[in-house]
N, C-alpha and C positions, 0 to 999 in steps of 0.2 A: 902693427905691420902684422906681430905674428899672432895674432888672431885671426887676421884675414888668414894668414899660410896656414892655420892649423883648420879651419872651416873647411877648405879649399880640400884639406884630406881626408876629409870624411866622405862616408858613403851617400846616397844619394839618399836613402832613407832617412841616414841621421841628420842629414844637412834639412831636410822638410821639417824633422823633429823641430832641432833647433830655430827653424825660421816659424815654425809655427808657434813654438814658447816663445819666441821674443815678441812676437805681435800680439799674443794671448796675455802677456804680462800689460804690454804698453796697454792694450783693451781693457786688462781687468785694473789697471791704475787708475785709469778715469772712471770706469763702470762703476768701482765701487764707490768714489765719492758722488760718481752723481745719481745712483739707481740706488744705492744700500747694497749692503750683503744680501738678503732676500732674493731682490728682484732682479740681480747680478746673478747669482748663483742660478736662476730658473733661465737668465738668457744663457748661458755657458752651458745647462742641461741640455736646451732646443736644441744648440751647433753640436752638439755631440752627438745625440742623436741625425740631426739631418747629414754631415756630414759623416757620420761612423760606415766604417770599408763592410761595416756585416750589421747585420740587424738586430742578430742577436750577441747577448756579451759571454763570452766567453770567460764562465768565473776559476777555470783551470788552466789558465794562462800559464805559455811558458815563461816559468821563474827570471830567465834570459833577456826577453823581450822588454818584465817589468821592470827590471835593475835596469837595464839600456835606457829605455823611455826614463825613466828616475834623473839618472846621470846626466843626460843632455839637456837633462831642463833645468837641473843643479848648474849646468855648469853656464846654461845660457844666462841664466839670473843672476851670476856673478860677475857677468862682461856686459849688462846692462847699464847705461849712462846715467840710471837712479837705483835706486836701493827697494829692494823688495822686501817685505816681512814672508811670515810664515804663513797668515792668510791666504796672501797673495801667491805664493809659490804652490802652495796646499791646492786650490780652485785652480790652477792651472795645468798641475801635475795629474789631476784627477779628470780634467776635460780630456789631456790628451791618450789616458788609458783609456777612457770610456770611448773617445774616437778613434781608436785601436780596436776598440773592440774586445776591452779588458772591464770587468764589473771593479768598480773602483768605490771605494765609500770616504765621502771628504768623514774627519774626527774632528770636535774640539774638545780640550778638556779645561782645566781651571785649576789654580790650587793658592792658598794665601801665603806668600814668604814674607817674611818681617813686616809684618800691618799691611803690605800690597796685596790687591786682587789681581793673579796674571793669568792668563789665558794663551794655550798654544793651540795650531793647527796642525795635523799633520793627514796622510792616504794612508787607507789600509786594502788591499786586496784578498781575500780569505782570511780577513780575520788578522794579519799580519802586516805592521809598518813599512810604509816599501822608501820615505823618504832617505836614500843617501847613505845606510847605517847608524843616522843621527837616533841617540836614544834619548833624546832631550822627552818625547811623549810621556817614557814610564816616571816620570816626576809630576805627572798631572792626570787628575781623575777626569775621565773621560765623560760628555755629556751623556746622559742613559739612551738618548735616541741619535741616532745618525743622523748627517746633515742633510740625508737622503731623504730623511721624512720628511722635513720642515714644511714644504707647499702641502702637505695635506693636517698640519696644526692650524688649531682657529688664532686667528690673532689676536 
């Protein structure tokens, strides 16, 4: 009930972002499992271009808007009835930002920790990580190519 009251206190813009994030997380959960990463990412890329408020991305977007969208996306992900991982959250955040005309890049990094291979995904705007103040990405070595160029690489 408290979640509903909090949602009602949001502005129209904030409600739209929260609802879009909730729907995108639900579709992404299913889309990744049915279509796989590359295909689902291409679907989100197409949707962000079709639904973009502005056809030309704004690389120098207002930092407050970027932080607000990231905050709302993270808050929405925490309140979903299912758990999301960093890849799902980053795909959704990247889609939300691009849809708002903000040029965002999905990054994936890797590390080996105690004989285990680990990977992490995050979003960058103008070369800076966006994801809610979390500096976890600093412990991962980013893959050389951004995930935006994956569709141009040969399989």
